[in-house]
Structures are given as C-alpha cells and as structure tokens.
C-alpha positions in Angstrom: 80.3 79.2 93.9 78.5 79.1 91.4 78.2 75.9 89.5 77.9 75.4 85.8 75.5 73.7 84.1 75.5 71.7 81.5 72.2 70.9 79.0 72.6 67.9 77.0 69.8 67.1 74.6 69.7 63.4 73.0 67.0 62.7 69.9 66.4 59.6 69.2 65.6 58.7 65.8 63.9 56.0 63.9 67.1 54.3 63.0 67.8 54.5 66.9 70.9 56.7 66.0 71.2 59.0 69.3 71.8 62.7 68.7 73.4 64.5 71.9 73.0 68.1 71.8 75.2 69.3 75.1 74.3 73.1 76.6 77.1 73.7 78.7 76.4 75.4 81.6 78.9 77.5 84.2 79.5 74.0 87.2 76.1 72.2 86.4 75.7 69.6 83.4 72.0 69.0 82.6 71.3 66.4 80.2 67.9 66.1 78.7 67.0 63.3 76.7 64.2 63.7 74.2 62.7 60.2 72.9 61.0 59.9 69.5 57.8 58.4 70.1 58.0 55.4 67.4 55.2 53.8 68.6 52.9 57.0 67.7 55.0 57.7 64.0 53.6 53.6 63.4 50.4 53.7 64.3 49.8 57.4 61.9 51.4 55.2 59.5 49.2 52.6 60.2 46.3 54.2 59.6 47.6 56.0 56.3 48.0 52.5 55.2 44.8 51.4 56.5 43.0 54.2 54.7 44.6 53.5 51.7 43.9 50.2 51.5 39.9 50.2 52.9 39.6 52.5 49.5 41.1 50.0 47.1 39.1 47.2 48.9 35.9 50.0 48.2 36.6 50.1 44.8 37.1 46.8 43.7 33.7 45.9 45.5 32.0 48.1 43.1 33.8 46.7 40.4 32.9 43.5 41.7 29.0 44.6 42.1 29.0 45.9 38.8 30.6 42.7 37.3 27.9 40.8 38.6 25.0 43.0 38.2 25.8 42.7 34.7 26.2 39.1 34.6 23.0 39.0 36.2 21.5 41.0 33.3 23.1 38.9 30.5 22.0 35.4 32.4 18.6 37.0 32.9 17.9 38.0 29.5 19.3 34.6 28.4 16.8 32.8 30.7 14.1 35.0 29.3 15.0 34.5 25.1 15.5 30.6 26.0 12.1 30.3 27.8 10.8 32.6 24.7 11.9 29.7 22.3 10.8 27.0 24.3 7.2 28.5 24.2 7.6 28.6 20.7 9.0 25.1 20.4 6.2 23.5 22.5 3.8 25.5 20.6 5.0 24.5 17.2 5.2 20.7 18.4 1.8 20.8 19.7 0.6 21.6 16.5 2.7 19.3 14.6 1.4 16.7 16.8 -2.2 17.9 16.2 -1.6 17.9 12.2 -0.2 14.3 13.3 -3.2 13.1 14.7 -5.5 14.7 11.9 -3.5 13.1 9.3 -4.0 9.3 11.4 -7.5 10.2 11.5 -7.6 10.9 8.0 -5.4 7.9 7.0 -7.9 6.0 9.1 -10.7 7.5 7.2 -9.1 6.6 3.8 -8.3 3.3 4.5 -12.0 2.7 5.7 -13.5 4.1 2.7 -10.7 2.1 0.3 -11.3 -0.7 1.9 -15.2 -0.4 1.4 -14.9 0.6 -2.3 -13.2 -2.9 -2.9 -15.7 -4.2 -1.4 -17.8 -2.2 -3.6 -16.1 -3.4 -6.5 -16.0 -6.8 -5.7 -19.6 -7.1 -5.2 -19.9 -5.4 -8.5 -17.5 -7.7 -10.1 -19.5 -10.7 -9.1 -22.9 -9.0 -9.7 -21.6 -8.1 -13.4 -19.9 -11.9 -13.9 -23.2 -13.2 -12.5 -25.4 -10.9 -15.2 -23.1 -12.2 -18.0 -23.7 -15.6 -17.8 -27.5 -14.7 -17.2 -26.9 -12.8 -20.3 -25.7 -15.5 -21.9 -28.2 -18.1 -20.9 -31.4 -16.1 -21.0 -30.9 -12.3 -22.5 -29.5 -13.3 -26.0 -30.1 -10.3 -27.8 -30.0 -12.1 -31.3 -32.5 -14.8 -32.9 -31.0 -18.6 -32.4 -28.4 -19.0 -35.3 -27.9 -15.3 -35.7 -24.0 -13.3 -34.7 -24.4 -10.4 -32.2 -21.9 -7.4 -33.4 -22.0 -4.0 -31.5 -26.1 -3.4 -31.8 -26.7 -5.3 -34.5 -27.5 -9.0 -35.7 -26.1 -10.8 -38.4 -27.1 -13.7 -40.3 -24.8 -15.7 -43.0 -26.9 -17.7 -45.0 -25.2 -21.2 -46.7 -27.9 -20.9 -49.7 -27.0 -19.9 -52.9 -29.3 -17.3 -54.2 -29.6 -14.0 -56.8 -29.3 -10.9 -55.1 -33.0 -9.8 -55.3 -33.9 -13.4 -53.7 -31.3 -13.0 -51.1 -32.7 -10.1 -49.7 -36.2 -11.2 -50.2 -35.3 -13.9 -47.6 -33.8 -11.5 -45.5 -36.9 -9.3 -45.5 -38.8 -12.2 -44.5 -36.8 -12.4 -41.3 -37.2 -8.7 -40.4 -34.0 -7.9 -42.1 -32.2 -6.8 -45.0 -28.8 -7.0 -46.6 -26.2 -5.6 -44.7 -25.2 -2.1 -44.4 -21.3 -1.7 -43.9 -20.6 1.4 -41.7 -17.2 1.2 -40.3 -14.3 -0.4 -40.5 -14.6 -2.7 -37.7 -17.7 -4.2 -39.0 -16.4 -4.9 -42.6 -13.7 -6.6 -40.3 -16.3 -8.5 -38.8 -17.8 -9.4 -41.6 -14.6 -10.9 -43.6 -14.2 -13.2 -40.5 -17.4 -15.0 -40.7 -17.4 -14.9 -44.5 -13.7 -16.2 -45.4 -15.1 -19.7 -47.5 -17.4 -17.7 -50.1 -18.6 -15.0 -51.7 -21.7 -12.7 -50.3 -24.3 -10.7 -51.2 -24.0 -7.4 -49.3 -26.7 -4.4 -49.6 -25.1 -2.2 -52.3 -26.2 -1.6 -56.1 -25.8 0.7 -58.8 -29.1 -0.9 -60.7 -31.0 2.2 -61.1 -28.5 4.5 -61.7 -25.0 3.5 -63.2 -21.7 4.6 -61.1 -24.3 5.7 -58.3 -24.2 3.3 -55.4 -27.2 2.9 -53.0 -27.3 1.2 -49.9 -30.9 -1.0 -49.9 -32.0 2.1 -47.4 -31.1 4.0 -50.5 -29.1 6.1 -48.7 -25.5 6.9 -50.7 -22.1 4.9 -50.3 -19.7 6.6 -48.5 -16.8 4.4 -47.8 -16.2 1.7 -49.7 -13.8 -1.3 -49.2 -13.3 -1.9 -53.0 -10.5 -4.4 -54.2 -7.8 -2.5 -56.7 -9.8 -1.9 -60.1 -13.0 -2.3 -58.3 -16.0 -1.5 -59.4 -15.4 -2.1 -63.3 -19.0 -2.8 -63.8 -18.2 -6.5 -65.4 -17.9 -10.2 -64.0 -16.3 -12.9 -65.5 -18.1 -16.0 -65.2 -16.7 -19.9 -64.4 -16.4 -20.3 -67.7 -13.6 -17.0 -68.2 -16.2 -15.3 -69.8 -16.4 -11.5 -69.1 -19.8 -10.1 -68.7 -20.9 -6.1 -68.6 -24.0 -5.3 -66.2 -22.3 -5.7 -62.3 -24.6 -4.0 -60.7 -24.4 -5.7 -57.4 -21.6 -5.9 -54.7 -20.0 -9.4 -53.3 -17.1 -9.6 -50.7 -14.2 -11.2 -51.1 -13.3 -14.7 -49.6 -10.3 -14.1 -47.3 -9.9 -10.3 -48.3 -11.5 -7.2 -46.5 -12.4 -6.2 -50.0 -15.2 -5.9 -52.2 -16.1 -6.6 -56.3 -18.9 -5.7 -58.3 -20.8 -8.1 -60.3 -24.0 -9.7 -61.8 -27.0 -9.1 -59.8 -27.8 -12.6 -61.5 -25.2 -14.6 -59.9 -26.1 -16.9 -56.7 -24.0 -16.3 -53.4 -24.4 -16.3 -50.0 -26.1 -13.2 -48.3 -25.4 -11.4 -45.1 -28.4 -10.2 -43.5 -28.7 -7.4 -41.1 -31.1 -6.4 -38.4 -31.4 -4.0 -35.4 -30.6 -6.2 -32.0 -34.2 -6.2 -30.3 -32.0 -5.8 -26.9 -29.4 -3.5 -27.5 -27.0 -5.4 -24.5 -23.6 -5.2 -25.2 -21.6 -8.8 -24.8 
C-alpha cells in the first residue's frame, strides 16, 4: 500500500510571518520548513551601513584637516607679519631713543655753552663798567673845561669878542671856530648855547654870498633862520647895518643868522679829541 507523501515548505520572512507550501504525495506528508537567516541579513545590512559611515567619516576628516591646515597657514602668516612689524617698530624705537639721547646730549652741551656765554657776558659787562669808570677818572678825551661829543672837543667861551678875535683865541688853544656838519652836532651846540649868541666858523667875507667854513670848505647844509642870510644886522639901538659877513647861533633855536663880524659875542671852539674814545 503506497502511502501518500505531502511536502510542506515553510519560509520565514522578515516580518516573522510564515508561508507554508504543501506538496502532497500519496500517503506521507512531509513538511519542509525553511527558516530565513535573519541574522545573516542583519549582518550584511550592518556591514553596508558601516561602510557608508566609514566613507563619510573619512571625508569629514579630510575637510577638517584641510581647514586646520588653512588656519595654521593663516596663523603662521599673521605671526610672521607681527614679527616683521614688531621688528620694524623696535628698530624705529631704537632710532628714536638714539635721537633722544643725541638731543639730550646737544641740550646739555648748549646749556653749558649758554651758561659759559652768560658768565662771559657778566665778566665783559663788569669789565666795561670798570673801564668806563677808569676812563671818566683818568682817560678824559678833552682838556679840562671842554665838552666831548663824538670824536670832537668843544669849548664854549664866556668872553665876548669880535669874530676874528674869537677865532684867534681858539687857535691859541689848538682849535678853531666850530664847523657844524650834522643835525646831531647842531643840536649839541644848541643845547650848550641857550642863553646867548655864539660865533661859529662860517663867513662870506671873501666873496659875498659864498659861505665858507674856516677850513675853506663850502657850506653844504645850513640851519638858517627863515629869511636868512640877509646880509644885514640890527644893533641894540634898532639901527640896521649892512655887511653881515659872519654867523652866530640863535639862543633857544636850532638856527643861524648872519651879522656883522665886528660885533662882540661868545664863541664855540672845536678840535679833534686827543683820545678818540667814545663815552
């Protein structure tokens, strides 16, 4: 008696459901169960995921390495730039320190020179004062009773004489009637002749209208009063006379007038200073 055989194939899927395949024979029934190895599928899946993760990790590592390298390069560049800048600043600072030291040395030297000059100035001032005192006491450039002005000595007489007699008196003292050559000299004469008329060394007795000084040099600049010279003079009685050929200074005025050479007046004698020393 033949027995019927039945085959039944069972397959287990991932969702744990079973699928039975039955193959029937005559009398015998076989069940073949196939169990899918889920562990194997899981292992393969895990290996696949691990490979993908490993690839991503390697890519990220490369990016990180590149970024770190770039940052290191930038940092190194910045450090080099800072070093160069610091070196330049250090050199400039050193140069400024040297300049400052030179300036200090120059200032100290100039201070010493200035102090020395001040001492020399004080010494010279004291010496000048001493010499001036000595000069006033001993080295008088003019004789006793004479006045000194610039490089000349002047004597203002107190005796009234005619023009020619006054000149003779001046010549006896090694001088002559004054020759006035500048405004300053005229002002000096005026200041010392405020109270009276004084003869000066100017005349046109040789040629009327041609005024000559006693050294025979012609008059270049005069200090005539308005309307002068007029070749006339008025005496104390109010009488007008001609032939006014000599010149006198006017009291309290920086001016001259021509008058008769025969009248008597004070006079101004002039000579070079024996010692040509300025006061």
